[in-house]
N, C-alpha and C positions, 0 to 999 in steps of 0.2 A: 826314421824312414819317411820318404816322401809319398804323399797321396797324389794320384794323377787324375786329371780330368781329360780323357781322350775325346776330342771333339771332331766330328765330321765337319765338312765344309759346305758343300752344295746341298741345299734343302734344310740346313741346320743353322748356319750363320748367314749365308746369302741365299737368295732364291735360285732355284734350279730351273733353267729354261725348259718348257714343257715339250718341245719338239726334238731338239738335238741334244739336250742335256749338257751343253757346253757353254761355259761362260767365257767366250772367246772374243769379247770386245767390251770396251768401257760402257757402251750403251746397255749391255745385258747385266751389268753389275748393279744389284739392288740388295740391300740388307733386309733380313726378315724383321718384322715388327718387334721392337723392344729387345732385339738381340744385343745390340751394342750397349745399351744402358745396363742390362743385367750382366753381361759379361764383365763390364767394368766393376760392378759391385762384387762379383765373384772374385775377380782378380785382386781387388783392394782389400776385401774383408775376410776372405777365406784362405786356407793354407794349401790349396791344390796347385800342383804344377800343371800348367796348361800345355797340352800337346795336340797339334792338329794332325789328323789322319784321314787321308782322302784318296779315293780311287779316281783317276782321270784317264778314262779309256783311250788307249792309243795315243797318249800325249807324245808328240815328237814324230808322229807319222803324218802322211799326207792328209788323213782325215781330221787331224787335230794338230796343226803345226805349233811348235812351241812359241813362235813369235806372236801368235794370236792369244796365247794363254797368259804369259807373264805380265803384260801391262795391266790387265784387270786384277790379277792375283796380287801384284805388288801394290796396286792402289788400295785393295782391300786391307792388306797388311799395314800399309801406311796409315789408313784411317783408324784401324784398331790400335796401333801404337800411339797415335795421337790422343786416344781416349784412355791411355795407361793400361792397355790390354796387351800383355807381352806373352808370346808363346815360346816356351823353352826349346821346342823343336817342331818342325813341320815335316811330316812324312807323306810323300806323294808316290803312289804306285801308278806307273804309266802303262801297264799291260792291259790287254783285252780279257774279258771274262773267260773266253774259251781256252785261253792259254793255261788257266789253273796255276798261275804263278804262286809260289809260297809267300810272296810279298803282298799279294792282293787281299784286301779285307774280304771275308772275315779271318783269313789266315794271318799269322803273326810274324811272318818273316821280316817285316820292317821294324818289329818291336821287340826283338829278342833281348835287347839291353835292359828292358824293364822287368825281366824275370829275375834280376839280381835282388834277392830278398834282403840283402844288407842295405840297399839303397831305396827300394821301393816297396810300398805297402799296397799291393794290388787288391787284397781282400777288401780294403776300404776305399778303393778307387772306382771311378765310373767311366763308362763309355757313353757319350751323348751323340745320338744320331737319329736320322729319320727313316732308316730302313731296317728290315729284319736282320740284314747282315751285320748291322752295328750291334744288335743284341747278341748275335752269335759271336762276334768279336769279343764282347765282354765275357762270355762263357769261356772262350778259348784262352783269355788272359787270366781268368779266375777273378774277374771284377764283377760289378753290377752294371745294369744298363739303365739309362734314362732315354725313353723312347719318345721322340718328338714327332708324333704321328697319330693316325687314327686307323691304320690298317689292322685287321684282326690278327691276333697272335694265337695260334692254335697248337703250337709245339710246347708240350709241358715243360721241357728244359728251358725254353725261352721265357715262358710265363714266370717260372721260378726265379730267373735271373733278372727280371725287369722290376726295378725298384719304383719307377714312376712312369706313367704314360700321360703326356700332356702336349698340347700344341701351343701352350702359353709360356713364354720365357719368364714371365713374372712367377709362375708356379715352379719353374725349374730353379730359379734363384731361391725362392722360399724353401723349397725342399732341401737344398744344399745348406742353406743358412740355418735351418731348424732341423738338425738330424734327429731321427727317432730316438726317444729316450727309452732304453730297454734295460731289463734286469732279469737275471735268473737266480733263484734262491733254492738251495737244497737244504732241507732241515731233517736230520736223522736223530731220533732218540730211540730208547728201548720200546717206546709205545707207538711211534708213528714214523713213517718215512714219507716225506712230502717234497714234491718238486713243483715249483712255480716259475712260469715264464711269462713275463709281462712286457708289453710294448704300449706305453702310454699314448703313442701317436699312431695307433692302428686304425682299424675299420670296424671295431666292435665284434670281432670274431672270437669264438670261445671253443675250448676243448676241455671239458671238465669231467673228472672222474674221482669223486671222493668216497664212493661206496654208499652214499646217502642221496637218493634220488631228489628229494626236495631241496637239499643243500646245493646240489648241482644246478638245479633250476634257478636258485637265487644268485649263484655266481654267474650263470649265464646272463641274468638281468644286469648284473654289475658291469660285465663286459659290454653288452649291447648298448646300454644307456650312457655309459661313460665314454664310449668310442675307443676303448682300449682293446687290444688283442690280449687274450688271457688264456693260458693253459695251466691247469692244475691237476696233478696226479697224486693220489694219496693211498698209501697202504697203512691202514690204522687198525688198532685192536678193537674192532667192532664186536668181537666175540665177548668183550667185557661190557662196553657201552659206547655211546657216541661222543663222550666228553673230550677225550684226547684228540680225536680226529678233527672236531670243530675248533677247539681251542688252538691247536697247533697250526691248522690251516690259516686261522686269523693272524697268528704270529708271523708265519712265513709270508703271507700276502702283504702285511704291513711292512715287513722288511723289504720286500720287492718294491713297493711304492717309495720308500725312503731312498733306496739305492737308485731307482730310475729318475727320481727328481734331482738327485745330485746336488749341485750348489744352489739350486732354486732361483738363480738369476732370471729375471724376465717373466716369472710366473705371476699370476694374479694373487696367489696365496690363499685368498678367501673364496669360498663358494657357498652358495645357499640356494635352496629351492623349496617351493611350496607345491606339493604334488597331490592332485586328486586322483583317486581310482575307485570308480563306482561310489560307494558311500564313504570310503576312507579318505582322510585328509592327513597328510604328513608334512611336517616342517623338518627340514634337514639343513644343517650348516656345518661347515668344516673349515678349519684353519691349519694349514701346514706350517705351524709356528715353531717346530722343534721342541715343543712341550706337549706331553701326553695328558689328556683330560677327556672325560666323557660325562655328558649329562643325558640321562635316559628317562624319558617320560612315555613309557609304553608298557601296558600290562596285557596279559593274555589269560584267557579263561580255560583254554584247552591245554592238556598236558603235552600233546605232540601235534605237529602238522607234518603229515607224511611220517618219515622215520626220525624227524628232527625234534628233539625236546624244545619246547618253547622257552624254557629257562636258559637255554644255550644261546638264544638270540643276543641278549645283552652281552654274554660272555664272549661271543665272537667279535662284536664291535669293540669291546674293551680290549681284547687281545690285539686287534688291528691298531688301535690308537697307541698302545704301548710301544709297538715296534715302528710304526710309521711316524711316531712322535708328532701327533696332530691332536687338535682339539675337535671333538665331535659333539654336536648337540642334536638330539633326536626327540621329536614330540609327535605322537601318533594318536589319531582318533578313528575308530571304525567299529562296526558291528561284526563284520566277518573277519575272523582271525587270519585266514589265508590272504585276504585283501590287505590286511594291516601290515603283515610282514613283507609282502611283495612290494607294496607301496613304499615301505621303508627302504628296501634295497634299491628301488628305482630312484627315489629322492636322494639317497646316498650317492648313487652313481652320477646323477645330474650335478650334484654339488661338487663332486670331484672333478668332473669335466670342466666346470667353471674355474675351479681353483688352480688347476694345472695348466690352463691355457697360457700360452706365451705371447708376448707383444714383440713382434719382430723389430720394432723401432726402439725397444727399450731393453735389449737383451743383457746389458751390462748392469742393470739396476737390480739390487736386492731389495725386495719389498719389506724393509724393516729399518726403523730409525736406529736400532741397536747395532746394525752392521753385521748381524749374524742371525741365522735361522737354524 
């Protein structure tokens, strides 16, 4: 199935005149900064079918004669074609807004052919435009929106449908070139039921409920300082003790990281961080090598911090390395036990952030002389 990038014209590819909003002469034709260069990279490097979708109010009427429209439009298309940017289709609605035509964006009358689920993958397609109607078009198509603008979005449905807000074509290309790495893992045993949802390329948001308040706090730190979006829901046999909940969460979380990293091409692979927190100092280093190993140099004098047994700290990280197939090295010094483990989680998170970072110029490179990770 084909993924589609539905692209608006005026205000997205070319500048929209501020007074009459009509590009009705060659003198008015001007491309937005970096639109052409990034459209070319999108066309050459990515597997989206490019489709132009534009409202041209009253085109063909006395207020906007067609003979004033086509010279500038054709010149724009000729310029784009010369840069190897080819549109599979160009859909132009000529009606006025007050007519409420089914073909006018954000309605989908011009685009009914794209609802063919055997040909098109709308769930993984995008609408790119500079107006809120473009976001609504994405919703109506069942796609996501890329909003090239700064106007506030205050409709919850539109907020949820907007994958990116930017006025920079470089950022749009990077977003499409580096799709978010996500994984969902469900681990069910007789002792625990665990659900993990991970987006490595998120914004550090977390929604954690393990039944252990301090453990939740530590996983919040992991999300915040690694920049990942992380949801963890656990139903564990806490009426027995905390062991299975913590161990199995580590196993499920490690599996989520392994799945989200996928082929690992373009990543840094190695991450390391020296983190101070009050009197605590933690060294953390990680290698997503495909081989599990852990070196742990951290001792605790207290039996528990919150509801979490301190003996389970090592066990959590060991479980993570087993399923993430990574090498982890932790060394911690501190007087305060709470500071010690919190600094460990923060340093762990910062190390992961470094290790999973991708180089957009080197996405085909696997960081290993062996050729496999």
